[in-house]
N, C-alpha and C positions, 0 to 999 in steps of 0.2 A: 199191901201185896204188890209186888212189882208187876209192871205190864211188859210182857214180852213182845214189844212193838215189831221187831223184825220178823218174828214168827207169825204174828198176825198179818203183816203185809204179805208174806209169802203164801199164806193160806188164802187170803182174800184176793190176791192178784197172781194166782198160779200160772196164768197165761203170759206173765211178764218175766223178763230176765230176773235172776236172783238179785236181791238187793246187794249193792256194793257200797261200802263206806267211801266217802270222798277222802282222798289223801292229798297232801300238798308237801312239796319239797321245801318250800319256804313258808313262813307265816305271813298271811295277807293282812297283818295288823299295821296300822299307821297311827301313831299318837296324834292327838289334836295339836294343831299348830298355834292355837290361841285358846283363851279361856272359853268355857261353854257359854257364858253370858254374852260372848261376842260372835257366836256361831249361828249360822242358818242351818236348820235341821230339816231333813226330809223324812217323811213317813212312808215305809214300805210294809205291805202286809200280804201274806200268802193265804188270806182268808177268802179270796174270790169275791170281794166286795165290788159292787158296781152301782151306778146310779140307776134309778128306775127307768130312765130314758136311754140307757146304754144297753147294748146286747149283753146277755148273761154269758158266763163262761160255760164251756162244754164240760159238764161234770163227769163225762165218761172217763176220759184219760188224756193226759199229755196235751192240754191246751197251753200252748206257748205264747198266748197273747197276754196283754196286760191292759189295765184301764188306768187312765189318769183321772183323778178326781180332785176338783178344786178344793183346797182345804177350807174354803169359806162355805162349802155346801151344807145344806140343812141335813142333819142325820136322818130326818124322816124320809129323805129320798134315797137312802141307802138300801140296797138289797144284797142278798148272799146267794151265790150259785157255787156250791162247793160239794164235793163228794164225801167230805168228812162229817160224821155225825156230830163232831164237836163244833161245827160251824152252822148248825141248823137251829131254828127257833131262838134266834139271838134276841135277848131282851135289852142288852146294853151293848151297842156297837163299839163302845170304848174298850171292851175286852178283846176285840179283834182288830180294831181300827181306831186307836186312841187319839183321834184328831182334836177332840174337845179338850183332853188333858194337855196336849201340846199347845193349844191356844192359851190355856190357863198359864202354862209355864212361860209362854211369851209375855203375857200380861204382867206376870210377877217378875220378869226380868231374869229368870233362870236361863233362858235361851234368848238370843237376839231376835230371831225370827223363824218362822216356819215357811218352808218352800211353798209357793203358791199352788202346786199340784202335789198330790200324794199318788202313790203307785200301788196297785193291787194286782195280784195274779194268783194262780192256783199253786198250791203246794204239791209235793210228791209228784214230780215230773220225772218220768223214766228216761226220756230222751236227753240224757245229760250233755251229749256233744252239742246239740242244738241249744240247750239251755246256756251252756258255758260260752259257746262261740257266737250265738246270735242274740238271744233274748237279753242276757245279762249285759253285754256291751251296749246294746241299744238303750237300756234303762240307764246305765252309767252315763251315756252321752247326754241324755235328758237331764240327769242330775247335775252334770257339769254345766249345761246351759242355764240352769237355775242358780249357779254359783253356790252350791251346797257344800258345807264344811263337814257334815257328818250325817249319817242316816240311822234311823231307828227301824230295825226289822222286827216285825211281829209275826212269828211263825205260827201256823196252825197245822 
């Protein structure tokens, strides 16, 4: 049975502007410049993952902050602060934040390396202008500083 996601969002967040699909005049796709086995990969997740000693995300709405999580962190220190019921009671953080799977791919030589920091934030942000003009460019700047070739985005 199909899930009428947009209808659910409109009912649940009736105090927010009507959902608008993002549209782009050009395709923001860039092919890899080198083989995946030579690439440094960054992990990004909209699951609201944070370390137990970091401030949790504001689960009410429109938290435009993000957390940098060292990719060598122990998953036992991971916590979730997210408004989605799909992100609560997590039994395997790799379903939301597959850092261990990416470490395995590095060990197997499938990817060259994993960026030293992963990035997490909240999904479903209604303040699109701030998201596109402030948050996203700031994260891209950090990815550039880590000399990242590609990023894996895990949406929640």
